[in-house]
N, CA, C, O and the ligand as a Tripos MOL2 file, in Angstrom:
@<TRIPOS>MOLECULE
protein
  289   287    73     0     0
PROTEIN
NO_CHARGES

@<TRIPOS>ATOM
      1 N         -21.6420    4.5010   21.5490 N.3       1 MET1
      2 CA        -20.7130    4.4500   22.7060 C.3       1 MET1
      3 C         -19.8780    5.7360   22.7480 C.2       1 MET1
      4 O         -19.1970    6.0610   21.7760 O.2       1 MET1
      5 N         -19.9270    6.4710   23.8700 N.am      2 ASN2
      6 CA        -19.1300    7.6990   23.9530 C.3       2 ASN2
      7 C         -17.7040    7.3980   24.4390 C.2       2 ASN2
      8 O         -17.3700    6.2540   24.7470 O.2       2 ASN2
      9 N         -16.8750    8.4430   24.5020 N.am      3 GLU3
     10 CA        -15.4470    8.2290   24.8010 C.3       3 GLU3
     11 C         -15.2270    7.6630   26.1960 C.2       3 GLU3
     12 O         -14.3110    6.8700   26.4110 O.2       3 GLU3
     13 N         -16.0840    8.0800   27.1640 N.am      4 LEU4
     14 CA        -15.9310    7.5720   28.5260 C.3       4 LEU4
     15 C         -16.1910    6.0650   28.5460 C.2       4 LEU4
     16 O         -15.4650    5.3140   29.1990 O.2       4 LEU4
     17 N         -17.2310    5.6260   27.8280 N.am      5 ASP5
     18 CA        -17.5230    4.1920   27.7680 C.3       5 ASP5
     19 C         -16.3690    3.4170   27.1500 C.2       5 ASP5
     20 O         -16.0240    2.3330   27.6220 O.2       5 ASP5
     21 N         -15.7710    3.9650   26.0970 N.am      6 VAL6
     22 CA        -14.6330    3.3060   25.4620 C.3       6 VAL6
     23 C         -13.5140    3.1460   26.4820 C.2       6 VAL6
     24 O         -12.8930    2.0870   26.5710 O.2       6 VAL6
     25 N         -13.2570    4.2150   27.2600 N.am      7 PHE7
     26 CA        -12.1960    4.1650   28.2620 C.3       7 PHE7
     27 C         -12.4980    3.0920   29.3090 C.2       7 PHE7
     28 O         -11.6160    2.3160   29.6740 O.2       7 PHE7
     29 N         -13.7370    3.0480   29.7890 N.am      8 LEU8
     30 CA        -14.1020    2.0910   30.8290 C.3       8 LEU8
     31 C         -14.0530    0.6450   30.3240 C.2       8 LEU8
     32 O         -13.8720   -0.2880   31.1060 O.2       8 LEU8
     33 N         -14.2160    0.4720   29.0160 N.am      9 CYS9
     34 CA        -14.2140   -0.8630   28.4500 C.3       9 CYS9
     35 C         -12.8250   -1.3590   28.0860 C.2       9 CYS9
     36 O         -12.6740   -2.4850   27.6120 O.2       9 CYS9
     37 N         -11.7990   -0.5250   28.3030 N.am     10 THR10
     38 CA        -10.4430   -0.9430   27.9660 C.3      10 THR10
     39 C         -10.0990   -2.2390   28.7040 C.2      10 THR10
     40 O         -10.2300   -2.3270   29.9250 O.2      10 THR10
     41 N          -9.6620   -3.2260   27.9490 N.am     11 ASP11
     42 CA         -9.3470   -4.5350   28.5040 C.3      11 ASP11
     43 C          -8.1020   -4.4440   29.3950 C.2      11 ASP11
     44 O          -7.0780   -3.9190   28.9600 O.2      11 ASP11
     45 N          -8.1740   -4.9500   30.6410 N.am     12 PRO12
     46 CA         -7.0110   -4.8720   31.5440 C.3      12 PRO12
     47 C          -5.8020   -5.6490   31.0280 C.2      12 PRO12
     48 O          -4.6780   -5.4020   31.4660 O.2      12 PRO12
     49 N          -6.0220   -6.5900   30.0970 N.am     13 ARG13
     50 CA         -4.8830   -7.3360   29.5330 C.3      13 ARG13
     51 C          -4.1660   -6.5430   28.4580 C.2      13 ARG13
     52 O          -3.0730   -6.9130   28.0270 O.2      13 ARG13
     53 N          -4.7950   -5.4270   28.0170 N.am     14 ASP14
     54 CA         -4.2350   -4.6130   26.9350 C.3      14 ASP14
     55 C          -2.7860   -4.2100   27.2550 C.2      14 ASP14
     56 O          -2.5310   -3.5770   28.2790 O.2      14 ASP14
     57 N          -1.8370   -4.5790   26.3760 N.am     15 VAL15
     58 CA         -0.4220   -4.3440   26.6610 C.3      15 VAL15
     59 C           0.0570   -2.9730   26.2040 C.2      15 VAL15
     60 O           1.1520   -2.5510   26.5790 O.2      15 VAL15
     61 N          -0.7430   -2.2620   25.3970 N.am     16 GLY16
     62 CA         -0.3460   -0.9390   24.9510 C.3      16 GLY16
     63 C           0.3740   -0.9570   23.6040 C.2      16 GLY16
     64 O           0.8510   -1.9960   23.1490 O.2      16 GLY16
     65 N           0.4420    0.2370   22.9690 N.am     17 CYS17
     66 CA          0.9560    0.3410   21.5980 C.3      17 CYS17
     67 C           2.4120   -0.1190   21.4730 C.2      17 CYS17
     68 O           2.7550   -0.8170   20.5190 O.2      17 CYS17
     69 N           3.2750    0.2640   22.4260 N.am     18 ASP18
     70 CA          4.6990   -0.0290   22.2870 C.3      18 ASP18
     71 C           4.9680   -1.5250   22.2080 C.2      18 ASP18
     72 O           5.7090   -1.9820   21.3370 O.2      18 ASP18
     73 N           4.3600   -2.2940   23.1260 N.am     19 GLN19
     74 CA          4.5930   -3.7400   23.1190 C.3      19 GLN19
     75 C           3.9670   -4.4050   21.9020 C.2      19 GLN19
     76 O           4.5030   -5.3770   21.3700 O.2      19 GLN19
     77 N           2.8150   -3.8690   21.4620 N.am     20 VAL20
     78 CA          2.1800   -4.4200   20.2620 C.3      20 VAL20
     79 C           3.1070   -4.2410   19.0570 C.2      20 VAL20
     80 O           3.2670   -5.1550   18.2480 O.2      20 VAL20
     81 N           3.7100   -3.0620   18.9450 N.am     21 MET21
     82 CA          4.5990   -2.7920   17.8140 C.3      21 MET21
     83 C           5.7850   -3.7610   17.7990 C.2      21 MET21
     84 O           6.2610   -4.1530   16.7330 O.2      21 MET21
     85 N           6.2600   -4.1470   19.0010 N.am     22 GLU22
     86 CA          7.4300   -5.0340   19.0750 C.3      22 GLU22
     87 C           7.1290   -6.4310   18.5450 C.2      22 GLU22
     88 O           8.0110   -7.0800   17.9820 O.2      22 GLU22
     89 N           5.9010   -6.9010   18.7170 N.am     23 VAL23
     90 CA          5.5840   -8.2730   18.3190 C.3      23 VAL23
     91 C           4.6220   -8.3360   17.1380 C.2      23 VAL23
     92 O           4.2000   -9.4230   16.7430 O.2      23 VAL23
     93 N           4.2660   -7.1700   16.5640 N.am     24 LEU24
     94 CA          3.1930   -7.1580   15.5750 C.3      24 LEU24
     95 C           3.5260   -7.9980   14.3420 C.2      24 LEU24
     96 O           2.6390   -8.6320   13.7700 O.2      24 LEU24
     97 N           4.8080   -8.0100   13.9230 N.am     25 HIS25
     98 CA          5.1620   -8.7990   12.7340 C.3      25 HIS25
     99 C           5.0120  -10.2920   13.0130 C.2      25 HIS25
    100 O           4.6010  -11.0550   12.1390 O.2      25 HIS25
    101 N           5.3530  -10.7090   14.2570 N.am     26 VAL26
    102 CA          5.1750  -12.1150   14.6470 C.3      26 VAL26
    103 C           3.6870  -12.4340   14.7390 C.2      26 VAL26
    104 O           3.2260  -13.4710   14.2630 O.2      26 VAL26
    105 N           2.9540  -11.5240   15.3590 N.am     27 TYR27
    106 CA          1.5120  -11.7120   15.5370 C.3      27 TYR27
    107 C           0.8120  -11.8170   14.1810 C.2      27 TYR27
    108 O          -0.0780  -12.6480   13.9990 O.2      27 TYR27
    109 N           1.2160  -10.9730   13.2350 N.am     28 ALA28
    110 CA          0.5930  -10.9810   11.9050 C.3      28 ALA28
    111 C           0.7980  -12.3300   11.2170 C.2      28 ALA28
    112 O          -0.1100  -12.8460   10.5660 O.2      28 ALA28
    113 N           1.9970  -12.8950   11.3670 N.am     29 GLU29
    114 CA          2.2490  -14.2020   10.7410 C.3      29 GLU29
    115 C           1.3810  -15.2800   11.3800 C.2      29 GLU29
    116 O           0.8880  -16.1760   10.6960 O.2      29 GLU29
    117 N           1.1960  -15.1880   12.7110 N.am     30 LEU30
    118 CA          0.3160  -16.1410   13.3930 C.3      30 LEU30
    119 C          -1.1230  -15.9830   12.9170 C.2      30 LEU30
    120 O          -1.8070  -16.9750   12.6630 O.2      30 LEU30
    121 N          -1.5880  -14.7310   12.7950 N.am     31 VAL31
    122 CA         -2.9590  -14.4800   12.3460 C.3      31 VAL31
    123 C          -3.1540  -15.0200   10.9300 C.2      31 VAL31
    124 O          -4.1960  -15.5940   10.6120 O.2      31 VAL31
    125 N          -2.1500  -14.8290   10.0930 N.am     32 ALA32
    126 CA         -2.2440  -15.3120    8.7090 C.3      32 ALA32
    127 C          -2.3950  -16.8350    8.6970 C.2      32 ALA32
    128 O          -3.0820  -17.3920    7.8400 O.2      32 ALA32
    129 N          -1.7420  -17.5060    9.6650 N.am     33 GLY33
    130 CA         -1.8460  -18.9600    9.7300 C.3      33 GLY33
    131 C          -3.1220  -19.3900   10.4310 C.2      33 GLY33
    132 O          -3.9510  -20.0940    9.8540 O.2      33 GLY33
    133 N          -3.2790  -18.9580   11.6980 N.am     34 ASP34
    134 CA         -4.4490  -19.3590   12.4800 C.3      34 ASP34
    135 C          -4.7550  -18.2690   13.5140 C.2      34 ASP34
    136 O          -4.0710  -18.1740   14.5330 O.2      34 ASP34
    137 N          -5.7770  -17.4510   13.2560 N.am     35 PRO35
    138 CA         -6.1110  -16.3230   14.1480 C.3      35 PRO35
    139 C          -6.3740  -16.7500   15.5920 C.2      35 PRO35
    140 O          -6.0580  -16.0070   16.5220 O.2      35 PRO35
    141 N          -6.9520  -17.9480   15.7900 N.am     36 THR36
    142 CA         -7.2510  -18.4050   17.1450 C.3      36 THR36
    143 C          -5.9620  -18.6380   17.9270 C.2      36 THR36
    144 O          -5.8580  -18.2490   19.0900 O.2      36 THR36
    145 N          -4.9830  -19.2700   17.2900 N.am     37 THR37
    146 CA         -3.6840  -19.4890   17.9200 C.3      37 THR37
    147 C          -3.0250  -18.1610   18.2630 C.2      37 THR37
    148 O          -2.4550  -18.0050   19.3430 O.2      37 THR37
    149 N          -3.1030  -17.2140   17.3530 N.am     38 ALA38
    150 CA         -2.5020  -15.9000   17.5800 C.3      38 ALA38
    151 C          -3.0860  -15.2610   18.8280 C.2      38 ALA38
    152 O          -2.3520  -14.7090   19.6470 O.2      38 ALA38
    153 N          -4.4160  -15.3320   18.9800 N.am     39 GLU39
    154 CA         -5.0750  -14.6920   20.1130 C.3      39 GLU39
    155 C          -4.7480  -15.4150   21.4130 C.2      39 GLU39
    156 O          -4.6220  -14.7840   22.4620 O.2      39 GLU39
    157 N          -4.6070  -16.7650   21.3440 N.am     40 GLU40
    158 CA         -4.2750  -17.5240   22.5580 C.3      40 GLU40
    159 C          -2.8460  -17.2440   23.0030 C.2      40 GLU40
    160 O          -2.5660  -17.1890   24.2010 O.2      40 GLU40
    161 N          -1.9400  -17.0650   22.0430 N.am     41 ARG41
    162 CA         -0.5400  -16.8570   22.3950 C.3      41 ARG41
    163 C          -0.2760  -15.4290   22.8530 C.2      41 ARG41
    164 O           0.5590  -15.1940   23.7270 O.2      41 ARG41
    165 N          -0.9950  -14.4720   22.2560 N.am     42 TYR42
    166 CA         -0.8010  -13.0610   22.6100 C.3      42 TYR42
    167 C          -2.1320  -12.4110   22.9830 C.2      42 TYR42
    168 O          -2.6180  -11.5390   22.2630 O.2      42 TYR42
    169 N          -2.7320  -12.8360   24.1190 N.am     43 PRO43
    170 CA         -4.0420  -12.2860   24.5050 C.3      43 PRO43
    171 C          -3.9890  -10.7700   24.7240 C.2      43 PRO43
    172 O          -4.9530  -10.0660   24.4210 O.2      43 PRO43
    173 N          -2.8720  -10.2690   25.2480 N.am     44 GLY44
    174 CA         -2.7470   -8.8360   25.4870 C.3      44 GLY44
    175 C          -2.7000   -8.0460   24.1950 C.2      44 GLY44
    176 O          -3.2420   -6.9440   24.1080 O.2      44 GLY44
    177 N          -2.0450   -8.6190   23.1840 N.am     45 VAL45
    178 CA         -1.9720   -7.9650   21.8760 C.3      45 VAL45
    179 C          -3.3440   -7.9720   21.2160 C.2      45 VAL45
    180 O          -3.7780   -6.9690   20.6500 O.2      45 VAL45
    181 N          -4.0360   -9.1370   21.2950 N.am     46 ALA46
    182 CA         -5.3760   -9.2380   20.7120 C.3      46 ALA46
    183 C          -6.3020   -8.2230   21.3620 C.2      46 ALA46
    184 O          -7.0920   -7.5720   20.6790 O.2      46 ALA46
    185 N          -6.2070   -8.0820   22.6940 N.am     47 ALA47
    186 CA         -7.0490   -7.1320   23.4160 C.3      47 ALA47
    187 C          -6.7560   -5.7100   22.9510 C.2      47 ALA47
    188 O          -7.6730   -4.9100   22.7640 O.2      47 ALA47
    189 N          -5.4810   -5.4010   22.7670 N.am     48 HIS48
    190 CA         -5.1120   -4.0590   22.3380 C.3      48 HIS48
    191 C          -5.6100   -3.7610   20.9250 C.2      48 HIS48
    192 O          -6.1100   -2.6710   20.6490 O.2      48 HIS48
    193 N          -5.4680   -4.7410   20.0390 N.am     49 LEU49
    194 CA         -5.8650   -4.5180   18.6450 C.3      49 LEU49
    195 C          -7.3650   -4.2870   18.5220 C.2      49 LEU49
    196 O          -7.8160   -3.5960   17.6080 O.2      49 LEU49
    197 N          -8.1450   -4.8660   19.4440 N.am     50 ARG50
    198 CA         -9.5870   -4.6250   19.4270 C.3      50 ARG50
    199 C          -9.8980   -3.1900   19.8470 C.2      50 ARG50
    200 O         -10.9040   -2.6170   19.4300 O.2      50 ARG50
    201 N          -9.0090   -2.6060   20.6920 N.am     51 ALA51
    202 CA         -9.2890   -1.2930   21.2660 C.3      51 ALA51
    203 C          -8.6130   -0.1530   20.5120 C.2      51 ALA51
    204 O          -9.0350    0.9970   20.6300 O.2      51 ALA51
    205 N          -7.5620   -0.4580   19.7330 N.am     52 CYS52
    206 CA         -6.7280    0.6060   19.1580 C.3      52 CYS52
    207 C          -6.7930    0.5700   17.6350 C.2      52 CYS52
    208 O          -6.2740   -0.3510   17.0040 O.2      52 CYS52
    209 N          -7.4320    1.5790   17.0540 N.am     53 ASP53
    210 CA         -7.5860    1.6330   15.6040 C.3      53 ASP53
    211 C          -6.2560    1.7240   14.8520 C.2      53 ASP53
    212 O          -6.0610    0.9750   13.8950 O.2      53 ASP53
    213 N          -5.3250    2.6180   15.2500 N.am     54 PRO54
    214 CA         -4.0600    2.7200   14.5070 C.3      54 PRO54
    215 C          -3.2930    1.3990   14.4600 C.2      54 PRO54
    216 O          -2.7490    1.0460   13.4140 O.2      54 PRO54
    217 N          -3.2390    0.6580   15.5800 N.am     55 CYS55
    218 CA         -2.5290   -0.6140   15.5930 C.3      55 CYS55
    219 C          -3.2720   -1.6520   14.7420 C.2      55 CYS55
    220 O          -2.6420   -2.4810   14.0840 O.2      55 CYS55
    221 N          -4.5940   -1.6060   14.7550 N.am     56 GLY56
    222 CA         -5.3740   -2.5060   13.9120 C.3      56 GLY56
    223 C          -5.0890   -2.2670   12.4360 C.2      56 GLY56
    224 O          -5.0160   -3.2040   11.6410 O.2      56 GLY56
    225 N          -4.9290   -0.9850   12.0850 N.am     57 THR57
    226 CA         -4.6040   -0.6400   10.7010 C.3      57 THR57
    227 C          -3.2220   -1.1650   10.3340 C.2      57 THR57
    228 O          -3.0200   -1.6590    9.2250 O.2      57 THR57
    229 N          -2.2620   -1.0620   11.2670 N.am     58 ASP58
    230 CA         -0.9160   -1.5900   11.0170 C.3      58 ASP58
    231 C          -0.9550   -3.0960   10.8000 C.2      58 ASP58
    232 O          -0.2690   -3.6160    9.9200 O.2      58 ASP58
    233 N          -1.7590   -3.8010   11.6020 N.am     59 LEU59
    234 CA         -1.8830   -5.2490   11.4440 C.3      59 LEU59
    235 C          -2.4730   -5.5820   10.0670 C.2      59 LEU59
    236 O          -2.0040   -6.4920    9.3840 O.2      59 LEU59
    237 N          -3.4980   -4.8380    9.6760 N.am     60 ASP60
    238 CA         -4.0950   -5.0680    8.3560 C.3      60 ASP60
    239 C          -3.0490   -4.8980    7.2540 C.2      60 ASP60
    240 O          -3.0160   -5.6700    6.2960 O.2      60 ASP60
    241 N          -2.1950   -3.8820    7.3960 N.am     61 GLY61
    242 CA         -1.1550   -3.6440    6.4050 C.3      61 GLY61
    243 C          -0.1770   -4.8050    6.3350 C.2      61 GLY61
    244 O           0.2120   -5.2320    5.2480 O.2      61 GLY61
    245 N           0.2310   -5.3300    7.5230 N.am     62 LEU62
    246 CA          1.1550   -6.4680    7.5590 C.3      62 LEU62
    247 C           0.5070   -7.7050    6.9460 C.2      62 LEU62
    248 O           1.1550   -8.4430    6.2040 O.2      62 LEU62
    249 N          -0.7710   -7.9340    7.2530 N.am     63 LEU63
    250 CA         -1.4790   -9.0920    6.6960 C.3      63 LEU63
    251 C          -1.5690   -8.9770    5.1810 C.2      63 LEU63
    252 O          -1.4450   -9.9700    4.4640 O.2      63 LEU63
    253 N          -1.7870   -7.7570    4.7010 N.am     64 GLU64
    254 CA         -1.8510   -7.5250    3.2560 C.3      64 GLU64
    255 C          -0.5010   -7.8740    2.6260 C.2      64 GLU64
    256 O          -0.4530   -8.5060    1.5710 O.2      64 GLU64
    257 N           0.5960   -7.4630    3.2740 N.am     65 LEU65
    258 CA          1.9390   -7.7750    2.7770 C.3      65 LEU65
    259 C           2.1550   -9.2930    2.7310 C.2      65 LEU65
    260 O           2.6940   -9.8250    1.7610 O.2      65 LEU65
    261 N           1.7180   -9.9910    3.8160 N.am     66 LEU66
    262 CA          1.9020  -11.4400    3.8850 C.3      66 LEU66
    263 C           1.1050  -12.1330    2.7740 C.2      66 LEU66
    264 O           1.5810  -13.0770    2.1430 O.2      66 LEU66
    265 N          -0.1250  -11.6370    2.5510 N.am     67 ARG67
    266 CA         -0.9450  -12.2220    1.4760 C.3      67 ARG67
    267 C          -0.2880  -12.0210    0.1330 C.2      67 ARG67
    268 O          -0.2590  -12.9340   -0.6930 O.2      67 ARG67
    269 N           0.2410  -10.8290   -0.0940 N.am     68 THR68
    270 CA          0.8900  -10.5210   -1.3660 C.3      68 THR68
    271 C           2.1320  -11.3930   -1.5580 C.2      68 THR68
    272 O           2.3990  -11.8820   -2.6560 O.2      68 THR68
    273 N           2.9000  -11.5830   -0.4460 N.am     69 ALA69
    274 CA          4.1240  -12.3610   -0.5310 C.3      69 ALA69
    275 C           3.8300  -13.8320   -0.8170 C.2      69 ALA69
    276 O           4.6350  -14.5230   -1.4410 O.2      69 ALA69
    277 N           2.6440  -14.3140   -0.3470 N.am     70 ASP70
    278 CA          2.2960  -15.7130   -0.5680 C.3      70 ASP70
    279 C           1.8620  -15.9990   -2.0050 C.2      70 ASP70
    280 O           1.8840  -17.1440   -2.4560 O.2      70 ASP70
    281 N           1.4700  -14.9440   -2.7140 N.am     71 THR71
    282 CA          0.9990  -15.1410   -4.0850 C.3      71 THR71
    283 C           2.1500  -15.5660   -4.9870 C.2      71 THR71
    284 O           3.1610  -14.8650   -5.0490 O.2      71 THR71
    285 N           2.0320  -16.6700   -5.6750 N.am     72 PRO72
    286 CA          3.1080  -17.1590   -6.5350 C.3      72 PRO72
    287 C           3.3720  -16.2180   -7.7170 C.2      72 PRO72
    288 O           4.2500  -16.4890   -8.5370 O.2      72 PRO72
    289 ZN         -2.1460    0.8310   19.6890 Zn       73 ZN73
@<TRIPOS>BOND
     1     1     2 1
     2     2     3 1
     3     3     4 2
     4     3     5 am
     5     5     6 1
     6     6     7 1
     7     7     8 2
     8     7     9 am
     9     9    10 1
    10    10    11 1
    11    11    12 2
    12    11    13 am
    13    13    14 1
    14    14    15 1
    15    15    16 2
    16    15    17 am
    17    17    18 1
    18    18    19 1
    19    19    20 2
    20    19    21 am
    21    21    22 1
    22    22    23 1
    23    23    24 2
    24    23    25 am
    25    25    26 1
    26    26    27 1
    27    27    28 2
    28    27    29 am
    29    29    30 1
    30    30    31 1
    31    31    32 2
    32    31    33 am
    33    33    34 1
    34    34    35 1
    35    35    36 2
    36    35    37 am
    37    37    38 1
    38    38    39 1
    39    39    40 2
    40    39    41 am
    41    41    42 1
    42    42    43 1
    43    43    44 2
    44    43    45 am
    45    45    46 1
    46    46    47 1
    47    47    48 2
    48    47    49 am
    49    49    50 1
    50    50    51 1
    51    51    52 2
    52    51    53 am
    53    53    54 1
    54    54    55 1
    55    55    56 2
    56    55    57 am
    57    57    58 1
    58    58    59 1
    59    59    60 2
    60    59    61 am
    61    61    62 1
    62    62    63 1
    63    63    64 2
    64    63    65 am
    65    65    66 1
    66    66    67 1
    67    67    68 2
    68    67    69 am
    69    69    70 1
    70    70    71 1
    71    71    72 2
    72    71    73 am
    73    73    74 1
    74    74    75 1
    75    75    76 2
    76    75    77 am
    77    77    78 1
    78    78    79 1
    79    79    80 2
    80    79    81 am
    81    81    82 1
    82    82    83 1
    83    83    84 2
    84    83    85 am
    85    85    86 1
    86    86    87 1
    87    87    88 2
    88    87    89 am
    89    89    90 1
    90    90    91 1
    91    91    92 2
    92    91    93 am
    93    93    94 1
    94    94    95 1
    95    95    96 2
    96    95    97 am
    97    97    98 1
    98    98    99 1
    99    99   100 2
   100    99   101 am
   101   101   102 1
   102   102   103 1
   103   103   104 2
   104   103   105 am
   105   105   106 1
   106   106   107 1
   107   107   108 2
   108   107   109 am
   109   109   110 1
   110   110   111 1
   111   111   112 2
   112   111   113 am
   113   113   114 1
   114   114   115 1
   115   115   116 2
   116   115   117 am
   117   117   118 1
   118   118   119 1
   119   119   120 2
   120   119   121 am
   121   121   122 1
   122   122   123 1
   123   123   124 2
   124   123   125 am
   125   125   126 1
   126   126   127 1
   127   127   128 2
   128   127   129 am
   129   129   130 1
   130   130   131 1
   131   131   132 2
   132   131   133 am
   133   133   134 1
   134   134   135 1
   135   135   136 2
   136   135   137 am
   137   137   138 1
   138   138   139 1
   139   139   140 2
   140   139   141 am
   141   141   142 1
   142   142   143 1
   143   143   144 2
   144   143   145 am
   145   145   146 1
   146   146   147 1
   147   147   148 2
   148   147   149 am
   149   149   150 1
   150   150   151 1
   151   151   152 2
   152   151   153 am
   153   153   154 1
   154   154   155 1
   155   155   156 2
   156   155   157 am
   157   157   158 1
   158   158   159 1
   159   159   160 2
   160   159   161 am
   161   161   162 1
   162   162   163 1
   163   163   164 2
   164   163   165 am
   165   165   166 1
   166   166   167 1
   167   167   168 2
   168   167   169 am
   169   169   170 1
   170   170   171 1
   171   171   172 2
   172   171   173 am
   173   173   174 1
   174   174   175 1
   175   175   176 2
   176   175   177 am
   177   177   178 1
   178   178   179 1
   179   179   180 2
   180   179   181 am
   181   181   182 1
   182   182   183 1
   183   183   184 2
   184   183   185 am
   185   185   186 1
   186   186   187 1
   187   187   188 2
   188   187   189 am
   189   189   190 1
   190   190   191 1
   191   191   192 2
   192   191   193 am
   193   193   194 1
   194   194   195 1
   195   195   196 2
   196   195   197 am
   197   197   198 1
   198   198   199 1
   199   199   200 2
   200   199   201 am
   201   201   202 1
   202   202   203 1
   203   203   204 2
   204   203   205 am
   205   205   206 1
   206   206   207 1
   207   207   208 2
   208   207   209 am
   209   209   210 1
   210   210   211 1
   211   211   212 2
   212   211   213 am
   213   213   214 1
   214   214   215 1
   215   215   216 2
   216   215   217 am
   217   217   218 1
   218   218   219 1
   219   219   220 2
   220   219   221 am
   221   221   222 1
   222   222   223 1
   223   223   224 2
   224   223   225 am
   225   225   226 1
   226   226   227 1
   227   227   228 2
   228   227   229 am
   229   229   230 1
   230   230   231 1
   231   231   232 2
   232   231   233 am
   233   233   234 1
   234   234   235 1
   235   235   236 2
   236   235   237 am
   237   237   238 1
   238   238   239 1
   239   239   240 2
   240   239   241 am
   241   241   242 1
   242   242   243 1
   243   243   244 2
   244   243   245 am
   245   245   246 1
   246   246   247 1
   247   247   248 2
   248   247   249 am
   249   249   250 1
   250   250   251 1
   251   251   252 2
   252   251   253 am
   253   253   254 1
   254   254   255 1
   255   255   256 2
   256   255   257 am
   257   257   258 1
   258   258   259 1
   259   259   260 2
   260   259   261 am
   261   261   262 1
   262   262   263 1
   263   263   264 2
   264   263   265 am
   265   265   266 1
   266   266   267 1
   267   267   268 2
   268   267   269 am
   269   269   270 1
   270   270   271 1
   271   271   272 2
   272   271   273 am
   273   273   274 1
   274   274   275 1
   275   275   276 2
   276   275   277 am
   277   277   278 1
   278   278   279 1
   279   279   280 2
   280   279   281 am
   281   281   282 1
   282   282   283 1
   283   283   284 2
   284   283   285 am
   285   285   286 1
   286   286   287 1
   287   287   288 2
@<TRIPOS>SUBSTRUCTURE
     1 MET1         2 RESIDUE 1 A MET
     2 ASN2         6 RESIDUE 1 A ASN
     3 GLU3        10 RESIDUE 1 A GLU
     4 LEU4        14 RESIDUE 1 A LEU
     5 ASP5        18 RESIDUE 1 A ASP
     6 VAL6        22 RESIDUE 1 A VAL
     7 PHE7        26 RESIDUE 1 A PHE
     8 LEU8        30 RESIDUE 1 A LEU
     9 CYS9        34 RESIDUE 1 A CYS
    10 THR10       38 RESIDUE 1 A THR
    11 ASP11       42 RESIDUE 1 A ASP
    12 PRO12       46 RESIDUE 1 A PRO
    13 ARG13       50 RESIDUE 1 A ARG
    14 ASP14       54 RESIDUE 1 A ASP
    15 VAL15       58 RESIDUE 1 A VAL
    16 GLY16       62 RESIDUE 1 A GLY
    17 CYS17       66 RESIDUE 1 A CYS
    18 ASP18       70 RESIDUE 1 A ASP
    19 GLN19       74 RESIDUE 1 A GLN
    20 VAL20       78 RESIDUE 1 A VAL
    21 MET21       82 RESIDUE 1 A MET
    22 GLU22       86 RESIDUE 1 A GLU
    23 VAL23       90 RESIDUE 1 A VAL
    24 LEU24       94 RESIDUE 1 A LEU
    25 HIS25       98 RESIDUE 1 A HIS
    26 VAL26      102 RESIDUE 1 A VAL
    27 TYR27      106 RESIDUE 1 A TYR
    28 ALA28      110 RESIDUE 1 A ALA
    29 GLU29      114 RESIDUE 1 A GLU
    30 LEU30      118 RESIDUE 1 A LEU
    31 VAL31      122 RESIDUE 1 A VAL
    32 ALA32      126 RESIDUE 1 A ALA
    33 GLY33      130 RESIDUE 1 A GLY
    34 ASP34      134 RESIDUE 1 A ASP
    35 PRO35      138 RESIDUE 1 A PRO
    36 THR36      142 RESIDUE 1 A THR
    37 THR37      146 RESIDUE 1 A THR
    38 ALA38      150 RESIDUE 1 A ALA
    39 GLU39      154 RESIDUE 1 A GLU
    40 GLU40      158 RESIDUE 1 A GLU
    41 ARG41      162 RESIDUE 1 A ARG
    42 TYR42      166 RESIDUE 1 A TYR
    43 PRO43      170 RESIDUE 1 A PRO
    44 GLY44      174 RESIDUE 1 A GLY
    45 VAL45      178 RESIDUE 1 A VAL
    46 ALA46      182 RESIDUE 1 A ALA
    47 ALA47      186 RESIDUE 1 A ALA
    48 HIS48      190 RESIDUE 1 A HIS
    49 LEU49      194 RESIDUE 1 A LEU
    50 ARG50      198 RESIDUE 1 A ARG
    51 ALA51      202 RESIDUE 1 A ALA
    52 CYS52      206 RESIDUE 1 A CYS
    53 ASP53      210 RESIDUE 1 A ASP
    54 PRO54      214 RESIDUE 1 A PRO
    55 CYS55      218 RESIDUE 1 A CYS
    56 GLY56      222 RESIDUE 1 A GLY
    57 THR57      226 RESIDUE 1 A THR
    58 ASP58      230 RESIDUE 1 A ASP
    59 LEU59      234 RESIDUE 1 A LEU
    60 ASP60      238 RESIDUE 1 A ASP
    61 GLY61      242 RESIDUE 1 A GLY
    62 LEU62      246 RESIDUE 1 A LEU
    63 LEU63      250 RESIDUE 1 A LEU
    64 GLU64      254 RESIDUE 1 A GLU
    65 LEU65      258 RESIDUE 1 A LEU
    66 LEU66      262 RESIDUE 1 A LEU
    67 ARG67      266 RESIDUE 1 A ARG
    68 THR68      270 RESIDUE 1 A THR
    69 ALA69      274 RESIDUE 1 A ALA
    70 ASP70      278 RESIDUE 1 A ASP
    71 THR71      282 RESIDUE 1 A THR
    72 PRO72      286 RESIDUE 1 A PRO
    73 ZN73       289 GROUP 0 **** ****
């Protein structure tokens, strides 16, 4: 897939990096509990995370923190 195809495939629900950053900590906690619920509650965030590598990496980092915090 070339860059033009990536651009054309951008999901119209995609809320963009700024809004994702505002709710990412909440979204990460939802994903840690139930990923399906997280996607239903924040479809725009889910759409963005599929399209944006840097934000996906941030989510992975938050999930890693949550997993570590859950360890007794
Ligand atoms: Zn982003």
